[in-house]
N, C-alpha and C positions, 0 to 999 in steps of 0.2 A: 504494500500500500504506500503510495507516494505521500510525502509530507505536506501538510497544510502549514503555510508560513506567513506570518505578518512581520514585515521588516520596516523599521522606522529609520528613515534617512533624515537626519537633522540638518543636512546641508551646512551652510556657513552661518550657524545660529548658536546662541547661548555661550556665556562664559563658563568657567569651571564651576563656580558656585551654583549657577543656574542649572547646569547639566546634572550635577550631583543631586540637586533638589528634585529635578524631574524624574530621575531614576528612582529615588526614594518614594515619590508619589505613585509611580507606576507599581512598585512592589506592594504598596499598601492595598491595592485593589486587584492585583493580578489573579485571575482565576486559575484553578488547577488545570494543567494541560496533560493530555496523554502522550504516549511516545511518538505519535504520528503528527503532533502539532508543535510548532517551534516559533518562538519570538526572537527577532534579531534587532539589536539596537546599534545603529551606525552613526556615531557622533563624529565631529571633526577630529583630525589627528591628535590635536593637543589633549583631548579628553581620554584617549584610549587607555592609558595605564590606570587612570582614576576609575573609569567605568569598569575596567577589567576587575579591579579590586572589589567593586560593588557587586559584580556578577559572580564572584568566586563561589563555587559550590552549587550553582544553579544549573541544572541540566536542561531546562526548557527555555532558558533565555541565553542567547549567544551574542558575542561581541562581533560587530561588523565594522569594516572600514569603507570609506566612500570612494577609494581609488587606490591604485598603486602604480609604481613606475614600470616601464616595459623592459628595463635592464636590471640585472642583478645587483649592480653597484656601480660607482664611478663618480665622475665630476659633473653631477647634476644638482646644482645648488637649489635647495628648497624642496627637493623631491624626497619621496619615501619609498623604499624598496619593500617587496613582499616579504623578504626574510626578516625585516624589521617589524613588520606587522605580526608575523608569526611569533616573534620574541615577546610581543605584547599580548599574547593569548587571543589574537584575532582569529575567528573561525570562518568568517565570510568576508568577501570583498565585492563591492559593487563595481562593475566594469562596463563601460560604454553608455553611461547615463546620457540622456539627450543633452543635458547642459554641458557635459564634457565634450560631446561630439560637436556641438554648435560653438560654444565659447572658446574652446581650446583646440578645435580643429583636429580632434582625434579621429584618425581614419581606420578602416578595417584592418589594415596590416599592423598598425600599432596595437589595436585592441586584441588581436590574436596573440601578440607577444605578451601583453599583460595577462591574458588568460594563462598562457604557459608559465609565467613567473608565479602566479598564484598557485597553480596546481603543483609545480615543483616544490613549493613550500607547504603543501598539504592544507591549503586554504580553499574552501569552497567558493565558487564564483556565482554571483548574481549578475547575469549578463543581460543588459538592457537592449531593447530594440523597439522601434516604433516609427510611425510615419508623420510628416508634417502636413499641414492643411492642404497644400496644393496637390500632394500625392493622394490624399483621401478624396478630394474633390474630383481628381482625374480618374478615380476608380482603380488605381494600380497599387493599392496598399498591400495586397497579398504578395505580389512580386517584390515590392520594395523591402518589406520586413523579412521575407524569405532570403533575400540576398544578404541582408545583415547577419542573419543567423548562420548561413552557410559560410560567409567570409570570416566571421569571428570564431566559429566553433567547429566546423566540420573537418578541420585538420586533426582533431582529437581522435584517439582510439575509443572504442566502446567503453573500456574500463575507465578511461579519463572522463568521458562524458557523464558518467554517473555522479560526478562531483559538480555538475552544472545545474543551476537554477536559472530559469529564464524569466525576465520581467518585461511585459509588454507595456509600453508607454504610448498612448495615443496623443502625440504631441499637439495635434489639432484641437484637442479637447481640454488642454491645460492653459488656463488664463486667457481663453479666446472668447468666452461667453457661450461656446457650444459645449454640449455634453455628449459623452458616449453612452449609449444605452447598454443595458446588460446583454441584449442580443448581439450588438456590435462587438462587445468584449468577447462573448462566447465564440462568435464566428472567427475572430482572429486567433484566439487561443486554440481553437480546434484546428485551424490551418497550421499554426506553428507546430502543434503536436503531430500532424500528418507529415510535415516536412522532416521532423526528427525521426518519425517511424520509417520514412523512405530511406533514410541514411543508416539508421542504427537498429531498426526492427521495432515491432510493436511493443515488445516487453520493456525495452528501455524507454520508449516514448511514453508508455503508460506509467512509468515510474518517475518521470521528470516533472518536477513542480514548475508550474507556469503561473507567475504572479501578475496581478493587474496593477498598473502604476499610473492611473489617470484620475487624480483628485478623488480618491476613495476616502469616505468619511463614515461616521456611524450611521447616518441616515440612508446611505445606499449600500453599505457593506453587506448586509444580509442578502439582498437581492443579487448582488454581484457574486458573492461566495456560493450562492445556490447553483450557479451555472456549473455544469459538469466538468468543464475544462479550466475553470478558474480556481486556482489552488491557494488563494490568499492575496496579499497585497504588498506592494512597495509603497510605503506611505511617506508623504512629504510633510506638508503643513500640519496635518492632523497628528503627526508624531510628536509635535512640540507642546501639546497640551495633554496631560495625563488622562483626563476624563475621556477625551476623544480617542486617544490611542487604546485605552482599555475597552471602550465601546466597540472598536473594530476587532480587537482580540476576542471579545465575547461573541461577536458575529461569526468568527472562525469556529 
């Protein structure tokens, strides 16, 4: 049975004190989770060791990072290597987020290298994919997202791919005033799963968690998570408020 996952991406928000307080507030209301459900908290780099200490001993809440560098080490001022994340007890790393692709011009080749670095260091990958508004309006979203998945992940062996979580971000529905329906989310998730199945077989595809990353909140999480191919969410803004984040976890 594939895992249901709710991952909170804090992005570039919260100072150390605010981050510690948020984690404490989440803990106060965190429901009991079975072995097939996982919560991931992905704060900024500066928070990682502090958050790791708060999560110590918790099996159902894991530490995530928002990015890693595509090289193992070297003269890359300001960057963080996957091996450094591993030494901070990071279990998951987000790779290919739409903001990294857009603002930092991360291309498919670079993202494939980042995936490799994460897996070499035994860190599970949350690999993001998704189409912008013009692609959605042109009706070519399936081909667009499929190409991202293939370019970033399909160099992996079947055993390596078992450490991949995919997160679908409908970029066109984030901050545009347009919303993705649960049916649209389900359609894309099912397509992504079919693409994985064609490469790695039905068993691996059925075991791959595919998260929804498009403005998920407590008010729509139940409907989204009820879709058969939606296995949880990659949460942005709602992860910064304990009550909202807990509401989404409860929906899972």
